[in-house]
C-alpha positions as a Python dict, from the first residue, in 0.01 Angstrom:
ca = {
    (1, 'M'): (0, 0, 0),
    (2, 'F'): (45, -362, -106),
    (3, 'Q'): (-53, -296, -468),
    (4, 'A'): (319, -258, -534),
    (5, 'L'): (352, -629, -453),
    (6, 'G'): (83, -720, -704),
    (7, 'L'): (-211, -746, -464),
    (8, 'T'): (-549, -613, -565),
    (9, 'E'): (-747, -394, -327),
    (10, 'P'): (-982, -682, -222),
    (11, 'E'): (-681, -912, -172),
    (12, 'T'): (-512, -651, 47),
    (13, 'R'): (-825, -609, 259),
    (14, 'L'): (-878, -982, 293),
    (15, 'Y'): (-517, -1056, 389),
    (16, 'T'): (-526, -784, 655),
    (17, 'L'): (-855, -911, 795),
    (18, 'L'): (-734, -1273, 798),
    (19, 'I'): (-437, -1176, 1014),
    (20, 'R'): (-670, -1003, 1259),
    (21, 'T'): (-959, -1252, 1264),
    (22, 'E'): (-813, -1606, 1248),
    (23, 'P'): (-955, -1864, 1233),
    (24, 'C'): (-1152, -1782, 918),
    (25, 'W'): (-1363, -2000, 692),
    (26, 'E'): (-1380, -1959, 315),
    (27, 'D'): (-1760, -1948, 310),
    (28, 'S'): (-1757, -1643, 540),
    (29, 'V'): (-1521, -1429, 328),
    (30, 'A'): (-1799, -1261, 129),
    (31, 'A'): (-1966, -1139, 445),
    (32, 'L'): (-1631, -1040, 596),
    (33, 'L'): (-1543, -824, 297),
    (34, 'G'): (-1897, -712, 222),
    (35, 'V'): (-1868, -814, -145),
    (36, 'P'): (-2049, -1062, -374),
    (37, 'P'): (-1939, -1429, -348),
    (38, 'E'): (-1762, -1426, -685),
    (39, 'Q'): (-1541, -1133, -580),
    (40, 'A'): (-1467, -1302, -248),
    (41, 'S'): (-1369, -1621, -428),
    (42, 'A'): (-1140, -1426, -662),
    (43, 'A'): (-967, -1263, -364),
    (44, 'V'): (-911, -1600, -195),
    (45, 'D'): (-779, -1752, -518),
    (46, 'G'): (-545, -1456, -570),
    (47, 'L'): (-396, -1477, -221),
    (48, 'A'): (-355, -1852, -252),
    (49, 'A'): (-175, -1814, -586),
    (50, 'K'): (63, -1562, -428),
    (51, 'G'): (137, -1791, -132),
    (52, 'L'): (-27, -1564, 123),
    (53, 'L'): (-277, -1825, 241),
    (54, 'T'): (-352, -2196, 218),
    (55, 'R'): (-680, -2386, 226),
    (56, 'A'): (-731, -2658, 487),
    (57, 'D'): (-1002, -2893, 364),
    (58, 'G'): (-1264, -3034, 602),
    (59, 'N'): (-1633, -3000, 662),
    (60, 'R'): (-1568, -2629, 605),
    (61, 'T'): (-1265, -2499, 420),
    (62, 'R'): (-1045, -2311, 664),
    (63, 'L'): (-814, -2034, 541),
    (64, 'I'): (-468, -2032, 702),
    (65, 'V'): (-282, -1707, 654),
    (66, 'S'): (93, -1712, 580),
    (67, 'P'): (329, -1503, 802),
    (68, 'P'): (379, -1155, 650),
    (69, 'D'): (754, -1150, 711),
    (70, 'I'): (810, -1472, 518),
    (71, 'A'): (542, -1459, 248),
    (72, 'G'): (587, -1085, 201),
    (73, 'E'): (963, -1121, 151),
    (74, 'V'): (906, -1387, -114),
    (75, 'L'): (660, -1159, -295),
    (76, 'L'): (899, -866, -270),
    (77, 'L'): (1189, -1065, -415),
    (78, 'R'): (967, -1193, -695),
    (79, 'R'): (854, -840, -773),
    (80, 'M'): (1211, -712, -775),
    (81, 'Q'): (1308, -987, -1018),
    (82, 'E'): (1021, -888, -1244),
    (83, 'L'): (1134, -525, -1232),
    (84, 'H'): (1493, -621, -1316),
    (85, 'T'): (1366, -827, -1608),
    (86, 'A'): (1150, -537, -1727),
    (87, 'R'): (1443, -298, -1696),
    (88, 'A'): (1662, -522, -1907),
    (89, 'A'): (1386, -547, -2168),
    (90, 'M'): (1350, -168, -2174),
    (91, 'G'): (1725, -140, -2223),
    (92, 'R'): (1708, -367, -2525),
    (93, 'L'): (1418, -166, -2666),
    (94, 'T'): (1616, 154, -2610),
    (95, 'D'): (1904, 18, -2815),
    (96, 'E'): (1663, -79, -3092),
    (97, 'Y'): (1496, 262, -3077),
    (98, 'R'): (1823, 450, -3113),
    (99, 'T'): (1944, 216, -3385),
    (100, 'A'): (1628, 269, -3585),
    (101, 'S'): (1603, 644, -3525),
    (102, 'W'): (1959, 769, -3567),
    (103, 'P'): (2257, 706, -3794),
    (104, 'D'): (2556, 537, -3637),
    (105, 'D'): (2763, 853, -3589),
    (106, 'V'): (2511, 1048, -3377),
    (107, 'R'): (2271, 801, -3213),
    (108, 'T'): (2478, 784, -2894),
    (109, 'L'): (2514, 1162, -2868),
    (110, 'V'): (2183, 1338, -2919),
    (111, 'E'): (1825, 1220, -2916),
    (112, 'A'): (1541, 1439, -3042),
    (113, 'T'): (1228, 1475, -2830),
    (114, 'P'): (910, 1609, -2992),
    (115, 'E'): (739, 1916, -2850),
    (116, 'A'): (450, 1722, -2697),
    (117, 'A'): (686, 1506, -2489),
    (118, 'V'): (928, 1774, -2361),
    (119, 'A'): (754, 1839, -2027),
    (120, 'Q'): (724, 1464, -1960),
    (121, 'R'): (1089, 1405, -2049),
    (122, 'V'): (1204, 1685, -1815),
    (123, 'E'): (1014, 1525, -1529),
    (124, 'Q'): (1138, 1175, -1613),
    (125, 'I'): (1508, 1259, -1618),
    (126, 'Q'): (1476, 1443, -1285),
    (127, 'R'): (1332, 1129, -1131),
    (128, 'T'): (1636, 930, -1245),
    (129, 'A'): (1873, 1164, -1056),
    (130, 'R'): (2077, 1002, -784),
    (131, 'H'): (2307, 1287, -679),
    (132, 'E'): (2274, 1626, -849),
    (133, 'V'): (2068, 1826, -1097),
    (134, 'L'): (2212, 2136, -1265),
    (135, 'I'): (1970, 2385, -1420),
    (136, 'L'): (2004, 2690, -1643),
    (137, 'D'): (1668, 2863, -1598),
    (138, 'V'): (1550, 3096, -1876),
    (139, 'P'): (1195, 3205, -1967),
    (140, 'P'): (962, 3125, -2138),
    (141, 'Y'): (839, 2814, -1960),
    (142, 'L'): (650, 2508, -2077),
    (143, 'T'): (396, 2541, -1794),
    (144, 'P'): (187, 2861, -1776),
    (145, 'P'): (275, 3055, -1459),
    (146, 'A'): (30, 3074, -1171),
    (147, 'P'): (-57, 3437, -1083),
    (148, 'D'): (56, 3409, -721),
    (149, 'R'): (372, 3196, -738),
    (150, 'G'): (492, 3167, -1096),
    (151, 'V'): (600, 2838, -1250),
    (152, 'T'): (650, 2553, -1002),
    (153, 'N'): (860, 2243, -1062),
    (154, 'N'): (695, 2010, -811),
    (155, 'T'): (927, 1727, -911),
    (156, 'E'): (1224, 1934, -796),
    (157, 'L'): (1062, 1995, -459),
    (158, 'Q'): (1008, 1620, -418),
    (159, 'R'): (1363, 1528, -522),
    (160, 'L'): (1512, 1794, -293),
    (161, 'A'): (1320, 1637, -5),
    (162, 'E'): (1470, 1301, -106),
    (163, 'G'): (1825, 1435, -82),
    (164, 'V'): (1907, 1519, -445),
    (165, 'R'): (2116, 1835, -476),
    (166, 'Y'): (1992, 2110, -711),
    (167, 'R'): (2205, 2400, -838),
    (168, 'T'): (2024, 2655, -1054),
    (169, 'V'): (2139, 2969, -1234),
    (170, 'Y'): (1847, 3200, -1309),
    (171, 'D'): (1845, 3446, -1595),
    (172, 'R'): (1746, 3787, -1457),
    (173, 'R'): (1429, 3770, -1671),
    (174, 'A'): (1317, 3475, -1457),
    (175, 'I'): (1328, 3706, -1153),
    (176, 'E'): (1176, 4007, -1330),
    (177, 'G'): (851, 3827, -1410),
    (178, 'D'): (555, 3840, -1171),
    (179, 'G'): (606, 3594, -888),
    (180, 'G'): (963, 3525, -998),
    (181, 'L'): (1132, 3589, -665),
    (182, 'T'): (854, 3406, -479),
    (183, 'R'): (909, 3098, -694),
    (184, 'V'): (1286, 3101, -647),
    (185, 'S'): (1250, 3154, -272),
    (186, 'R'): (1027, 2848, -252),
    (187, 'Y'): (1294, 2631, -415),
    (188, 'M'): (1565, 2777, -193),
    (189, 'A'): (1359, 2710, 119),
    (190, 'A'): (1345, 2346, 6),
    (191, 'G'): (1725, 2334, -31),
    (192, 'E'): (1807, 2457, -381),
    (193, 'E'): (2136, 2646, -429),
    (194, 'A'): (2045, 2941, -650),
    (195, 'R'): (2233, 3213, -834),
    (196, 'I'): (2130, 3487, -1074),
    (197, 'A'): (2304, 3603, -1392),
    (198, 'H'): (2237, 3903, -1612),
    (199, 'R'): (2208, 3671, -1911),
    (200, 'V'): (2189, 3292, -1936),
    (201, 'P'): (2240, 3186, -2300),
    (202, 'L'): (2019, 2876, -2305),
    (203, 'K'): (1779, 2666, -2104),
    (204, 'A'): (1921, 2331, -1988),
    (205, 'M'): (1897, 2060, -1726),
    (206, 'I'): (2187, 1822, -1649),
    (207, 'V'): (2130, 1513, -1436),
    (208, 'D'): (2420, 1345, -1252),
    (209, 'R'): (2655, 1475, -1525),
    (210, 'E'): (2540, 1178, -1732),
    (211, 'L'): (2237, 1311, -1918),
    (212, 'A'): (2112, 1654, -2024),
    (213, 'I'): (1808, 1801, -2190),
    (214, 'V'): (1814, 2128, -2382),
    (215, 'P'): (1465, 2247, -2478),
    (216, 'A'): (1449, 2441, -2804),
    (217, 'V'): (1229, 2751, -2819),
    (218, 'A'): (1082, 2884, -3143),
    (219, 'R'): (1174, 3252, -3172),
    (220, 'E'): (855, 3351, -3349),
    (221, 'T'): (616, 3199, -3092),
    (222, 'G'): (827, 3178, -2776),
    (223, 'R'): (700, 2822, -2728),
    (224, 'A'): (887, 2496, -2697),
    (225, 'A'): (974, 2336, -3029),
    (226, 'G'): (1106, 2004, -2911),
    (227, 'S'): (1429, 1933, -2726),
    (228, 'A'): (1762, 1758, -2749),
    (229, 'L'): (1842, 1478, -2505),
    (230, 'I'): (2221, 1466, -2476),
    (231, 'H'): (2394, 1144, -2370),
    (232, 'P'): (2752, 1102, -2236),
    (233, 'S'): (2978, 1260, -2496),
    (234, 'P'): (3211, 1556, -2551),
    (235, 'L'): (2897, 1758, -2618),
    (236, 'L'): (2769, 1680, -2268),
    (237, 'D'): (3110, 1763, -2120),
    (238, 'G'): (3097, 2100, -2295),
    (239, 'L'): (2751, 2171, -2158),
    (240, 'I'): (2869, 2090, -1805),
    (241, 'E'): (3168, 2322, -1850),
    (242, 'L'): (2932, 2597, -1969),
    (243, 'F'): (2712, 2555, -1663),
    (244, 'E'): (3010, 2573, -1427),
    (245, 'L'): (3139, 2885, -1602),
    (246, 'I'): (2803, 3060, -1574),
    (247, 'W'): (2767, 2940, -1213),
    (248, 'S'): (3109, 3079, -1116),
    (249, 'R'): (3021, 3423, -1255),
    (250, 'A'): (2664, 3442, -1123),
    (251, 'L'): (2561, 3609, -798),
    (252, 'P'): (2445, 3386, -511),
    (253, 'I'): (2086, 3456, -410),
    (254, 'G'): (2067, 3481, -35),
    (255, 'A'): (2425, 3360, 21),
    (256, 'S'): (2586, 3493, 334),
    (257, 'G'): (2940, 3504, 201),
    (258, 'V'): (3248, 3554, 417),
    (259, 'P'): (3253, 3914, 540),
    (260, 'H'): (3572, 4111, 572),
    (261, 'T'): (3670, 4183, 932),
    (262, 'E'): (3639, 4557, 865),
    (263, 'A'): (3292, 4525, 709),
    (264, 'P'): (3021, 4355, 916),
    (265, 'A'): (2799, 4117, 723),
    (266, 'L'): (2476, 4246, 574),
    (267, 'D'): (2143, 4129, 703),
    (268, 'G'): (1926, 3911, 482),
    (269, 'E'): (1713, 4194, 340),
    (270, 'D'): (2007, 4412, 238),
    (271, 'R'): (2191, 4114, 94),
    (272, 'Q'): (1886, 4023, -116),
    (273, 'L'): (1849, 4382, -235),
    (274, 'L'): (2216, 4401, -328),
    (275, 'T'): (2204, 4070, -516),
    (276, 'L'): (1908, 4184, -727),
    (277, 'L'): (2071, 4522, -790),
    (278, 'L'): (2402, 4373, -905),
    (279, 'S'): (2224, 4123, -1129),
    (280, 'G'): (2112, 4412, -1348),
    (281, 'L'): (1749, 4453, -1239),
    (282, 'T'): (1608, 4805, -1243),
    (283, 'D'): (1497, 4979, -925),
    (284, 'A'): (1134, 4945, -1036),
    (285, 'V'): (1163, 4569, -1082),
    (286, 'I'): (1344, 4529, -750),
    (287, 'A'): (1072, 4726, -574),
    (288, 'R'): (803, 4506, -727),
    (289, 'Q'): (981, 4182, -639),
    (290, 'L'): (1050, 4286, -280),
    (291, 'G'): (706, 4438, -230),
    (292, 'I'): (841, 4780, -135),
    (293, 'G'): (830, 5126, -288),
    (294, 'Q'): (1083, 5245, -543),
    (295, 'R'): (1181, 5530, -311),
    (296, 'T'): (1255, 5273, -42),
    (297, 'V'): (1484, 5094, -285),
    (298, 'L'): (1668, 5419, -360),
    (299, 'R'): (1697, 5499, 11),
    (300, 'R'): (1833, 5154, 99),
    (301, 'V'): (2081, 5160, -191),
    (302, 'R'): (2196, 5504, -81),
    (303, 'K'): (2242, 5369, 272),
    (304, 'L'): (2454, 5081, 140),
    (305, 'M'): (2663, 5324, -66),
    (306, 'D'): (2721, 5540, 241),
    (307, 'R'): (2817, 5233, 442),
    (308, 'A'): (3067, 5133, 173),
    (309, 'G'): (3193, 5487, 120),
    (310, 'A'): (3095, 5459, -247),
    (311, 'V'): (3003, 5748, -473),
    (312, 'T'): (2865, 5535, -759),
    (313, 'R'): (2686, 5205, -779),
    (314, 'M'): (2986, 5061, -963),
    (315, 'Q'): (3200, 5139, -660),
    (316, 'L'): (2937, 4975, -440),
    (317, 'A'): (2959, 4660, -653),
    (318, 'W'): (3338, 4652, -621),
    (319, 'Y'): (3322, 4704, -245),
    (320, 'A'): (3054, 4436, -204),
    (321, 'A'): (3261, 4180, -393),
    (322, 'W'): (3584, 4269, -212),
    (323, 'H'): (3430, 4249, 136),
    (324, 'G'): (3221, 3938, 82),
    (325, 'W'): (2882, 4106, 91),
    (326, 'I'): (2761, 3900, -206),
    (327, 'G'): (2917, 3565, -121),
    (328, 'P'): (3246, 3527, -310),
    (329, 'V'): (3290, 3207, -508),
    (330, 'T'): (3534, 2961, -356),
    (331, 'T'): (3721, 2675, -514),
    (332, 'N'): (3474, 2436, -353),
    (333, 'D'): (3201, 2579, -581),
    (334, 'R'): (3384, 2469, -893),
    (335, 'R'): (3316, 2122, -1025),
    (336, 'T'): (3449, 2120, -1374),
    (337, 'T'): (3591, 1770, -1402),
    (338, 'P'): (3410, 1607, -1697),
    (339, 'K'): (3249, 1275, -1627),
    (340, 'H'): (3129, 1047, -1902),
    (341, 'R'): (3153, 691, -2009),
}
């Protein structure tokens, strides 16, 4: 726990024990920790150097522990200063890196990331998010899918728990694959706002509207072939506009919508079925994703059509949109104001 303040594991143990067992003598530290004398001496020296204890000379050297609230605060402030210094140094190195790697007219716009570093870069930029992450989700994926739950972005689950907002538009192919709906449902249960579109033109992730990554996929292999890291620029503004356009036209997954007074709201199962149907998935794929038979899908669709008074599925789609069965998009869902430095 205290390693973040620069303490080693023996130093942490010794400091904790000193607080609980005062008075303590230096010649008894080895026995107290259960380590060789040289390791005990190193732990005492380390704590003394960090201001967490002092030696009182006498017939036996007594160790006097410093109060945690005072000494710990000093260590914390020192550590924070070191981190600020390191951050400034990294910033200078970043400027040098871009200057050396790119000509003047593009270095501030796009930064190439090699294939081997794409997965790491995707995780890193998510961890810098303070407010919102926007995702266009299109197969194939960098990480091989697990048989039972598909591809899992554990970093997203962590950031959602920390209060970062995620909005994701899934290409229908992301739902069609085995475990696709299970994966999406897991993100939604953690707080993700999800929609599905018949076709999403590219894979992208946008963080706080200040940074984006667009992985490139080689057509012949279907594997990642590097990526473009896009910094604040008109190009980033355009990518944000594209996301918002796709988001506004996509179907909410699991959204309740605002039902018309003449048409009671659908329950969760029917709403999920209708969303998958209107996203362009076939009855066979819907049956597989929902874990039901294809005849059950046909029967439930027929029931929805009867409820809507529709003769065709196109009429059902129109009725669903008009009466709020699929969660109509409101002006609050649109965030198209570009933001860049």
